[in-house]
C-alpha positions, 0 to 999 in steps of 0.5 A, a space after each residue: 845111292 851114288 850121285 854124279 855131278 855133271 858140268 854145264 847143267 841148268 841149276 844155279 851152279 851150272 851143274 846137273 846131279 844124276 844118280 848112278 842108278 839112273 845112268 844104268 837104267 838109261 844105258 839099258 833103255 838106250 840099248 833097247 831102243 833100237 836106234 843106236 848101232 852096236 858100236 854106239 851102244 857100247 860107247 854110250 854104255 862105257 860112258 854111262 856105266 863108268 864108276 867115276 872114281 876120279 873126275 872125268 873130262 870130255 873134250 868139246 869134240 867128243 862131248 858134241 858127238 856124245 850129244 848127237 848120239 843121245 839126241 838121236 836115241 831120244 827121238 826113238 819111238 821105243 824109248 819111254 818118256 823118262 829115259 827120253 828126258 834124261 837123254 835130252 838133258 845129258 845131251 843139252 849139258 854136253 852141247 853147252 860144254 862143246 858150244 863153250 869150247 870147254 871140257 864137259 866134266 863128271 865127278 862123284 858127289 
């Protein structure tokens, strides 16, 4: 199982570890939720399904936009509890980076 480490998480080191399998499942669940436009689904899918062979950095503006889309999707009544929690957690990390004016980074761990 491949793991990703995202910055601005809630653990002791300020990171969040997430498996690529869960990212794939989240991308599928978000697409099926009916809350996002096709363009938003494509953009989210591109981010969540990136193989992250090299670290990826999101500037604060795009991180905040990503968080807004995830928060809106998480409010869908058609999204099950696990993807809802995952979307909220990713959104929180993105918002923390944006609020701090820092890059939100993803890397393979």
